[in-house]
C-alpha positions in Angstrom: 106.8 89.4 93.4 105.0 87.0 90.9 105.7 84.4 93.5 104.1 86.2 96.2 100.9 87.1 94.5 100.9 83.5 92.8 100.8 82.2 96.5 98.2 84.7 97.8 95.9 83.7 94.5 95.7 80.0 95.8 93.6 81.1 98.8 91.2 83.3 96.6 90.7 85.8 93.8 91.9 89.3 93.7 91.1 91.8 91.3 93.8 94.0 89.5 93.2 96.8 91.7 93.8 94.7 94.8 96.7 93.1 93.2 98.3 96.4 92.4 97.6 97.3 96.3 99.6 94.4 97.5 102.5 95.1 95.1 102.6 98.8 96.2 103.3 97.7 99.6 106.0 95.1 99.4 109.7 95.2 98.7 112.4 92.8 98.0 115.2 92.3 100.4 117.9 90.0 99.8 120.0 88.5 102.9 123.4 86.9 102.5 124.6 84.1 104.6 124.7 84.9 108.4 122.6 88.3 107.9 119.6 88.5 110.1 116.1 89.1 109.0 114.9 89.7 112.6 116.5 89.6 116.0 115.7 88.6 119.5 114.3 91.2 121.8 113.2 93.3 119.2 109.6 93.9 117.9 109.3 93.1 114.4 108.3 95.7 112.0 107.8 93.6 108.9 106.9 89.9 107.6 108.6 87.8 105.1 108.0 85.6 102.4 110.9 83.5 101.3 111.2 83.0 97.3 114.7 81.2 97.2 116.6 79.8 99.6 116.2 78.6 103.2 115.4 80.4 106.5 117.0 79.1 109.5 115.1 79.7 112.9 116.9 79.5 116.2 114.5 78.9 119.3 116.2 79.5 122.2 
């Protein structure tokens, strides 16, 4: 999750306790090709941060 913390730190400073809090709330999710992060008609319960690869968004 170093990539996420590095991204957040671009916008301001966090102390060690704040970084630990962020890290305690995140988890890594790996999606394979043709898997969905979110589906139409469903209320999202999470947000994503792409570390490697590409997200495709179909806007219908």
